[in-house]
C-alpha positions in Angstrom: 88.3 124.0 124.0 88.9 127.7 124.0 90.9 129.1 121.1 92.4 132.5 120.5 92.9 132.8 116.7 92.8 136.3 115.5 90.3 137.6 112.9 93.2 137.8 110.4 94.1 134.1 111.0 90.5 133.0 110.7 90.3 134.4 107.1 92.4 131.3 106.2 89.9 128.4 105.4 92.3 125.9 106.9 92.5 127.8 110.1 88.7 128.2 110.1 88.3 124.5 109.9 90.9 123.7 112.6 89.4 126.3 114.9 86.0 124.6 114.6 87.6 121.2 115.3 89.6 122.5 118.3 86.5 124.2 119.8 84.6 120.9 119.6 87.1 119.1 121.9 86.1 118.9 125.6 89.3 117.4 126.9 87.4 114.2 128.0 90.3 111.9 127.1 88.1 109.1 125.7 90.3 109.1 122.7 93.3 107.9 124.7 91.7 104.5 125.3 91.7 103.6 121.6 94.8 105.3 120.4 97.4 102.7 119.4 100.5 104.9 120.0 99.3 106.0 123.5 98.6 102.4 124.4 102.1 101.4 123.3 104.1 104.5 124.5 102.1 105.7 127.4 102.9 109.4 126.6 100.0 111.9 126.7 101.6 113.7 123.8 101.3 110.5 121.8 97.5 110.5 122.2 95.0 112.5 120.1 94.3 114.8 123.1 98.0 115.5 123.5 98.5 116.1 119.8 95.5 118.5 119.8 97.2 120.6 122.4 100.4 120.7 120.4 98.7 121.5 117.2 96.6 124.3 118.8 99.7 125.9 120.3 101.6 125.7 117.0 98.8 127.1 114.8 97.6 129.8 117.2 101.1 131.2 117.7 102.2 130.7 114.1 105.4 129.3 115.4 108.0 127.3 113.6 107.4 123.7 114.6 110.0 122.3 117.0 111.5 118.8 116.9 109.3 117.6 119.8 106.0 118.7 118.2 107.0 117.2 114.9 108.0 113.9 116.4 104.7 113.4 118.2 102.6 114.3 115.2 104.8 112.1 113.0 104.0 109.2 115.3 100.3 109.6 114.7 99.0 106.7 112.5 95.9 108.6 111.3 94.1 105.4 112.1 91.2 107.6 113.2 90.1 105.3 116.0 89.8 108.5 118.1 87.1 109.7 115.8 85.0 106.6 116.4 85.5 106.9 120.1 85.0 110.7 120.5 81.6 111.6 122.0 81.9 115.2 120.8 82.4 114.6 117.1 86.0 116.0 116.9 87.1 115.6 113.3 90.7 114.8 114.1 91.5 113.8 110.6 91.2 117.3 109.1 93.1 118.7 112.1 96.1 116.4 111.8 96.1 116.8 108.0 96.3 120.6 108.5 99.1 120.2 111.0 101.1 118.0 108.6 100.8 120.5 105.8 101.8 123.3 108.2 104.9 121.3 109.3 105.8 120.6 105.6 105.7 124.3 104.9 107.4 125.6 108.0 109.8 122.9 109.3 113.1 121.9 107.8 113.6 118.2 108.4 117.0 116.5 108.7 118.5 115.7 105.3 117.9 112.0 105.6 114.2 112.6 106.4 113.8 115.0 103.5 115.5 112.5 101.1 113.4 109.6 102.2 110.1 111.5 101.9 111.1 112.8 98.5 111.9 109.3 97.3 108.6 107.9 98.6 106.6 110.7 97.0 108.3 110.1 93.7 107.9 106.3 93.7 104.9 104.9 95.5 102.2 106.8 93.6 103.6 105.5 90.2 103.0 101.8 89.6 105.9 101.2 87.1 108.4 103.2 89.2 107.2 101.2 92.3 107.7 97.9 90.4 111.2 98.9 89.6 111.9 99.9 93.2 110.5 96.6 94.5 112.8 94.7 92.1 115.8 96.7 93.4 114.6 96.1 97.0 114.6 92.3 96.4 118.1 92.5 95.1 119.3 94.6 98.0 117.5 92.7 100.8 120.4 90.3 101.6 122.5 93.4 102.4 119.8 95.0 104.6 121.5 94.0 107.9 124.4 96.2 107.1 122.3 99.3 106.7 122.1 101.3 109.9 118.9 103.2 109.1 115.9 101.1 110.3 113.6 102.9 107.7 115.7 101.7 104.8 115.8 98.2 106.2 112.0 98.4 106.5 111.7 99.4 102.8 113.9 96.4 101.8 111.8 94.0 103.9 108.6 95.3 102.4 109.3 93.9 99.0 107.2 90.8 98.2 108.9 87.6 97.3 107.2 87.7 93.9 106.2 90.8 91.9 103.0 90.1 90.0 102.8 90.6 86.3 101.2 93.8 85.0 97.5 93.4 84.5 96.0 94.9 81.4 92.7 95.1 83.2 94.1 98.2 84.9 94.2 100.0 81.5 91.4 102.4 80.6 88.6 100.3 79.2 85.0 99.2 79.8 83.9 95.7 81.1 80.4 94.8 80.2 78.0 93.3 82.7 76.1 90.0 82.1 72.8 91.6 83.1 73.5 95.3 83.5 72.0 96.9 86.6 74.4 99.8 87.1 77.5 101.5 85.7 80.5 102.1 87.9 84.0 103.4 87.6 86.7 101.3 89.3 89.6 103.1 90.9 92.6 100.8 90.1 94.9 102.8 92.4 98.7 103.0 92.3 100.6 100.9 94.9 98.0 98.1 94.6 98.7 97.8 90.9 102.4 97.0 91.7 101.9 94.8 94.8 98.8 92.7 94.0 97.0 92.7 90.6 94.7 89.9 91.7 92.5 92.3 93.7 91.4 94.5 90.7 91.0 91.5 88.5 88.7 89.8 91.1 86.8 93.0 91.6 86.0 93.4 87.9 85.0 89.7 87.6 82.7 89.9 90.6 81.1 93.2 89.7 80.3 92.3 86.1 79.0 88.9 87.2 76.6 90.6 89.6 75.4 93.2 87.0 77.7 96.2 87.1 79.3 97.5 84.0 82.8 98.6 85.0 84.8 101.4 83.5 88.4 102.2 84.2 88.5 105.9 83.5 91.2 107.4 81.3 93.4 109.7 83.4 92.6 108.3 86.8 95.4 107.2 89.1 96.7 107.7 92.6 94.1 109.1 95.0 96.8 111.4 96.6 96.6 109.8 100.0 100.3 108.8 100.2 101.6 112.3 99.6 98.6 113.9 101.5 99.6 112.2 104.7 103.1 113.4 104.3 101.8 117.0 104.3 102.7 117.5 100.6 99.4 119.2 99.8 100.2 120.5 96.3 101.3 117.0 95.1 98.3 115.3 96.7 95.9 117.9 95.3 97.4 117.5 91.8 96.7 113.7 91.9 93.2 114.3 93.2 92.4 116.9 90.5 93.3 114.4 87.8 90.9 111.8 89.3 88.2 114.4 89.6 88.4 115.3 85.9 88.6 111.7 84.8 85.5 110.6 86.8 83.4 113.7 86.1 83.9 112.9 82.4 82.4 109.5 83.1 79.7 110.9 85.3 78.5 113.0 82.4 77.9 109.7 80.5 76.0 108.2 83.4 77.7 106.7 86.5 76.1 105.2 89.6 79.2 104.9 91.7 83.0 105.2 91.9 84.0 101.9 93.4 87.2 101.8 95.5 88.6 98.5 96.8 91.5 100.0 98.8 89.9 101.5 101.9 92.7 104.0 102.5 92.0 105.4 99.1 88.3 105.4 99.7 88.7 107.6 102.8 90.6 110.1 100.8 88.4 110.2 97.8 85.3 110.6 100.0 87.1 113.7 101.4 87.7 115.3 98.0 84.8 117.7 98.6 86.4 119.0 101.8 89.9 119.1 100.2 88.7 121.4 97.4 86.0 123.3 99.2 87.8 126.6 98.7 88.8 126.0 95.1 86.3 127.7 92.8 87.3 125.7 89.8 87.0 122.3 91.4 84.7 122.6 94.5 81.5 121.5 92.7 83.0 118.6 90.8 85.0 117.4 93.9 81.8 117.3 95.9 80.0 115.4 93.1 82.8 112.8 93.1 82.8 112.4 96.9 79.0 112.0 96.9 79.2 108.8 94.7 82.5 107.3 96.0 81.8 104.0 97.6 83.9 101.2 99.1 83.4 98.1 97.1 81.5 96.5 100.0 78.9 99.3 99.9 78.1 98.4 96.3 78.2 94.6 96.8 75.8 94.7 99.8 73.1 95.6 97.3 74.3 93.5 94.4 74.9 90.2 96.2 71.5 89.1 97.5 71.1 87.5 100.9 69.9 84.3 99.2 73.0 84.2 96.9 74.5 80.8 96.1 76.8 79.7 98.9 79.8 77.6 99.4 78.8 74.1 100.4 80.1 73.7 104.0 80.1 69.9 103.8 82.9 69.9 101.2 86.4 69.3 102.3 88.4 72.3 101.2 91.2 72.6 103.8 91.7 69.0 104.8 88.9 69.4 107.4 85.9 67.4 106.2 82.4 68.8 106.9 83.8 72.2 108.1 83.3 75.7 106.8 86.2 77.7 105.7 87.2 79.9 108.7 88.0 83.4 107.7 89.5 85.8 110.2 88.4 89.3 109.1 90.8 92.2 109.7 88.9 95.5 109.6 91.2 98.2 108.1 91.2 101.4 110.2 90.4 103.5 107.1 87.3 101.4 106.6 85.9 101.0 110.1 87.0 104.4 111.4 87.6 106.6 108.4 84.5 105.5 106.4 82.5 104.1 109.4 81.8 100.9 107.5 81.8 98.3 110.2 79.7 95.2 109.1 79.3 95.1 105.3 82.4 93.0 104.5 81.6 90.5 107.3 78.0 90.3 106.2 79.0 89.6 102.6 81.4 86.9 103.6 78.7 85.2 105.7 76.3 85.4 102.8 78.8 83.6 100.7 79.0 80.8 103.3 82.2 81.5 105.1 82.6 81.2 108.8 83.7 84.7 109.8 85.8 85.3 112.9 86.9 88.6 114.4 89.9 89.1 116.6 90.1 90.8 119.9 90.8 94.5 119.9 89.7 94.6 116.2 89.6 98.4 116.5 93.4 98.7 116.8 95.6 99.4 113.9 97.9 96.8 112.3 100.7 99.5 111.9 100.7 99.8 108.1 98.9 103.2 107.8 100.1 104.2 104.4 103.8 104.9 104.7 103.9 104.6 108.5 105.5 101.2 108.4 108.4 102.8 106.5 108.6 106.0 108.4 108.1 104.6 111.9 109.2 101.0 111.6 109.7 100.3 115.3 106.2 101.3 116.4 104.8 99.7 113.3 106.4 96.3 114.1 105.0 96.3 117.6 101.5 96.9 116.3 101.9 94.3 113.6 103.0 91.7 116.1 100.0 92.5 118.3 97.6 92.3 115.4 99.0 89.0 114.0 98.9 87.4 117.4 95.2 88.2 117.8 94.4 87.0 114.3 96.4 83.7 114.6 94.7 83.1 118.0 91.5 82.3 116.0 93.3 79.5 114.1 91.8 80.6 110.8 92.1 79.0 107.4 92.3 82.4 105.7 92.7 86.1 106.8 90.7 88.6 104.8 91.1 92.4 104.6 89.9 95.2 102.4 93.1 97.3 102.2 96.4 96.4 100.4 98.5 98.1 103.0 97.1 95.9 105.8 97.5 92.8 103.6 101.2 93.5 103.0 101.8 94.4 106.7 100.0 91.3 108.2 101.1 89.0 105.4 104.8 89.7 106.2 104.4 88.2 109.7 102.1 85.1 109.3 102.0 81.9 107.3 98.2 82.1 107.1 97.2 83.1 103.6 95.8 86.6 103.4 93.5 87.7 100.6 91.2 90.6 99.8 87.5 90.2 100.7 86.5 90.6 97.0 88.8 87.7 96.1 86.8 85.4 98.4 83.5 86.7 97.2 84.6 86.2 93.6 85.7 82.6 94.3 82.5 81.8 96.1 80.3 83.0 93.2 82.1 81.2 90.5 85.5 82.8 90.0 88.9 81.2 90.3 90.5 80.2 93.5 92.6 83.2 94.9 96.2 82.8 93.8 97.4 83.5 97.3 95.7 80.3 98.4 97.4 78.3 95.7 100.8 79.8 96.9 100.0 78.8 100.4 100.2 75.1 99.6 96.5 74.4 100.3 94.7 71.8 98.2 93.9 73.1 94.7 90.2 72.0 94.7 87.9 74.8 93.7 85.0 75.9 95.9 81.7 74.4 94.5 78.7 76.6 94.1 75.3 75.5 95.3 72.8 75.8 92.4 
């Protein structure tokens, strides 16, 4: 794609990067075939190619974003399926992130939009504030039908039936390994600490059991993704900078990996090097952090041997004698497209003895996408309905995923229990039965381990 940025504009590192991305695009349109919003809405401007044209025009002409441009960019999920499909290697993520930051700086949204975004940015990255908001949402849910704003109704509907107790495992501390093979820092996150404390607990048990000493670093918190995708660059960078400092302190003591069990966060942390590339004070440390950031599956694929003890498939677990537990695996967009990790979680589940099933159109987003299900509830509901239908068509005993946002989204529309991949692996290697399975009403027998 031909661009006409001026030499003055190209002095801006953000413009330089966007120019590189734009010039890589060859207008082929392959991205439209895998874009969820284009498939739903059928509008070229709701496809990556269409948005690229809008962003190019907006940035080159340094114009104030108009309502139409903002609407089409807001409707982008940042699922990044287009990046997996693109034959030219167009790094759409960096381009749309730049566009969102530009819109945040140059466009005045309606008051209701500004207020909602302000509230989300002040609540979601802070676990205790989020817990308080979830409690308020549970109280207000019965009155949701009287609220005209669909986004507020979506916020009320998101609140889980039960808010888990605070887990002290999320506090800064070190968990010793049985037979130490490596030392890792676990990112405990923000929203996950309010919505589901079982995931971090299971991750710590599993990693220490398999030989990883786990440290929860003092000062680490939200990765910054939630505010980053709203274009609030200064807020997201402040969160990221705190994590960088906390993890570099641990790296100086010896650290093999930064383990992340929420794939949306993993995609962001792995991009810290790019985020701070022009910051002299943080560029080197940010690059160091990104270099050792790993999804939990990337670490487990080495720690959990192929000949690991497995679930005995002849034991009746789900009222189905002599049958393996059928797990429908949902691949989060941030994992398969953002981090290009496509098989590790399924491989690990198979090693543990589960029968792993994958739905049709597994590349399509479930509609969660960070705060998307709150900001664009109508499109999100359509995507959720499609995803749940394809998962339930497999008649699984369990649905597994590697991202808390996907788990909340899918779990709100199905009676099939949904758990994190690490919870199943923890269970299969000697840990407790995932609490979500107990709540589902399934038999309480524990999975036996082959010795």
